[in-house]
C-alpha positions, 0 to 999 in steps of 0.5 A, a space after each residue: 464212669 467211661 468204659 473203653 476198649 484198648 484194642 490190642 488184637 481182635 479179641 473183642 470181635 468175639 464179645 459183641 455184647 460187651 463191645 456194644 456197651 463201651 463208650 470209646 475205643 483205642 486201637 493199638 495196632 502197633 508192634 512191640 506190645 505183646 508180652 513185653 514193650 520197650 520204654 519208648 513204645 510205652 511212651 507212645 502208648 502214654 501219648 495216645 492215652 492222653 485223649 482216651 477218656 475211659 477210666 474203666 478199660 478192657 485190655 484183652 489178653 493177659 499178655 498185655 497186662 503191662 499196659 496197665 502201667 501207663 494207665 496207673 501213671 496218669 492216676 498216680 500223678 494226681 495224688 496218693 494212690 493205692 493199687 489193688 491188683 487181682 492176679 494169679 501171678 506176681 508180676 514182679 520178675 526182672 526183665 532186660 533194662 529198658 523194657 517192661 513185660 506183662 510179668 514185670 510191670 509191678 516193679 515199675 508201679 512201685 517206683 511211682 512217687 504217688 503210689 503209697 501201697 500195692 496190694 496183690 491178691 490171688 497169687 497161686 501159692 504153689 508157684 509164688 516165690 517172693 523176691 528178696 527185693 520186694 519193698 515194704 509198700 507191696 503186700 502179697 496175698 495168696 488166694 488161700 490167705 486172702 480168703 481166710 482174711 476176707 471176713 475181716 473186711 466186715 468184722 475188722 474194718 481197721 485192718 483193711 483201712 490200714 492196708 488201703 492207706 489214705 488215698 484213691 484206689 486203682 484196680 487192676 484185674 487179670 481174670 486168670 485169678 478167677 476159679 471159673 474162667 479159662 484164660 491163656 494163663 490158666 485159672 485161679 481160685 477166687 470166685 467172682 462173687 467173693 471178689 465183687 463183695 470185697 470190692 463193694 466193701 473197698 469202694 464204699 471207703 475209698 474213691 476208685 479212680 480207674 479200673 483195667 481188666 485183662 485175661 481174655 481167652 484168645 482163639 488159636 486160629 483166625 476163627 474160634 472153634 465151638 469149644 473156644 466160643 464157649 470159653 469166650 462167651 464165659 469170659 464175656 459174661 464175667 466182663 459184663 458182670 464187672 461192667 454192671 457191678 461198677 455201673 450199679 455200685 457207683 464206685 467212681 464217686 467220692 465216699 459220701 457224695 452220691 453214694 447209693 450203696 456200700 
């Protein structure tokens, strides 16, 4: 596993413990990335990602979640892929033709021939409104629905084996799904520990080929206030928990090959 940073802004300056552990960085200091990007801009990003070796990527603010798209594209081209997304929002809104936004990128993911299933977990049931055009390959679970179904991961293996069809898994996490974190897009209802327990079950049964994480808290000024430093430090602790989870669980190995834990 190679861990990297997509430096879309100065977010990780304030997370030194995480920054010391990454193996590679890619500075994306170009206009047209925050919140919405043209297809041409994303093509430039894809070109720059060709030599970026990380398969576990921290991307910064949730305003850059659509940069998961080029990361998923390069994995979907290699074979059947399940895309597992933890997010408080269903990023399936429509957007102007020729653009992809942090709220629309899942629309593009479902079009990829290599993507067999997209599972979105943690949606806020108070704001969710499923579009009529949502294709059958997309499964959306609110935080409450997922938590009620979560025990079935251990007791009814066939259910989740069916949900996560044959193929590899790409995991995308927006930390606004977590209940104990502050992001620019609010906070969700899922405890970090429960999500990691579920992921441990998943990666014991499917090969994980990529991970991206966004949802960092961005200071409002050039220097964070004392309160903002506390929020950033908490975000960093969650990032480090994810980092160590994927280091110790050995998820980037095919099941049965060098597997240490399930």
